[in-house]
C-alpha positions as a Markdown table, in Angstrom:
| # | Residue | x | y | z |
|---|---|---|---|---|
| 1 | Met | 6.9 | -12.9 | 4.6 |
| 2 | Lys | 7.5 | -9.2 | 4.3 |
| 3 | Trp | 5.6 | -6.3 | 2.8 |
| 4 | Ile | 6.9 | -3.6 | 0.5 |
| 5 | Leu | 5.3 | -0.2 | -0.4 |
| 6 | Val | 5.6 | 0.2 | -4.1 |
| 7 | Tyr | 5.3 | 3.8 | -5.4 |
| 8 | Ile | 4.4 | 4.1 | -9.0 |
| 9 | Ala | 4.5 | 7.2 | -11.1 |
| 10 | Ile | 4.0 | 7.8 | -14.8 |
| 11 | Asn | 6.6 | 10.2 | -16.2 |
| 12 | Asn | 6.2 | 11.2 | -19.9 |
| 13 | Gly | 4.2 | 8.0 | -20.5 |
| 14 | Val | 6.8 | 5.8 | -18.9 |
| 15 | Pro | 5.9 | 4.0 | -15.6 |
| 16 | Ile | 8.5 | 4.2 | -12.8 |
| 17 | Ala | 8.3 | 2.0 | -9.7 |
| 18 | Val | 10.3 | 2.5 | -6.6 |
| 19 | Asn | 10.3 | 1.3 | -2.9 |
| 20 | Gly | 8.0 | 4.1 | -1.5 |
| 21 | Ala | 9.7 | 3.8 | 2.0 |
| 22 | Gly | 13.3 | 4.0 | 0.7 |
| 23 | Pro | 15.8 | 1.5 | -0.4 |
| 24 | Asn | 15.7 | -1.9 | 1.3 |
| 25 | Tyr | 12.9 | -0.9 | 3.7 |
| 26 | Tyr | 10.2 | -3.5 | 4.3 |
| 27 | Tyr | 7.2 | -4.0 | 6.7 |
| 28 | Asn | 6.5 | -7.0 | 8.9 |
| 29 | Thr | 2.7 | -6.6 | 8.5 |
| 30 | Met | 0.2 | -5.5 | 6.0 |
| 31 | Thr | -1.2 | -3.0 | 8.5 |
| 32 | Glu | 2.2 | -1.3 | 8.9 |
| 33 | Cys | 2.5 | -1.0 | 5.1 |
| 34 | Phe | -1.0 | 0.4 | 4.7 |
| 35 | Trp | -0.3 | 3.1 | 7.3 |
| 36 | Ala | 2.9 | 3.9 | 5.5 |
| 37 | Arg | 0.9 | 4.2 | 2.2 |
| 38 | Glu | -1.6 | 6.5 | 3.9 |
| 39 | Lys | 1.2 | 8.7 | 5.1 |
| 40 | Leu | 2.9 | 8.7 | 1.7 |
| 41 | Gln | -0.5 | 9.7 | 0.0 |
| 42 | Lys | -0.9 | 12.7 | 2.4 |
| 43 | Glu | 2.7 | 13.9 | 1.7 |
| 44 | Ile | 2.3 | 13.7 | -2.0 |
| 45 | Ala | -1.2 | 15.1 | -2.1 |
| 46 | Ser | -0.1 | 18.1 | 0.0 |
| 47 | Glu | 2.5 | 19.0 | -2.8 |
| 48 | Ala | -0.2 | 19.6 | -5.3 |
| 49 | Ile | -3.7 | 19.9 | -4.0 |
| 50 | His | -5.4 | 18.7 | -0.8 |
| 51 | Ser | -7.1 | 15.5 | -1.7 |
| 52 | Val | -7.7 | 12.1 | -0.2 |
| 53 | Tyr | -6.5 | 10.5 | -3.4 |
| 54 | Phe | -3.1 | 10.1 | -5.1 |
| 55 | Pro | -2.7 | 12.6 | -7.9 |
| 56 | Ile | -3.3 | 11.5 | -11.4 |
| 57 | Gly | -0.5 | 9.4 | -12.7 |
| 58 | Lys | 0.7 | 8.4 | -9.2 |
| 59 | Gln | -0.3 | 5.5 | -7.0 |
| 60 | Ala | 1.2 | 3.2 | -4.3 |
| 61 | Ile | 0.4 | -0.4 | -3.4 |
| 62 | Cys | 1.5 | -2.8 | -0.6 |
| 63 | Met | 2.8 | -6.0 | -2.0 |
| 64 | Arg | 3.7 | -9.2 | -0.1 |
| 65 | Phe | 6.8 | -11.1 | -1.0 |
| 66 | Glu | 9.2 | -13.6 | 0.4 |
| 67 | Gln | 12.6 | -12.2 | 1.4 |
């Protein structure tokens, strides 16, 4: 089992989902993925306002899958 960080953004009412860590990048543990999500949130939040949350219309989740 592997984990993938899925980054979701709403652009003009259309949801877009991509691998938040980059193409073909996966994590071996849930913890690794959660730390990467935390880092991504800080990078995205610093672009707009300093916040502990993802900006409105943006979110990331860690999803387990079989490779």
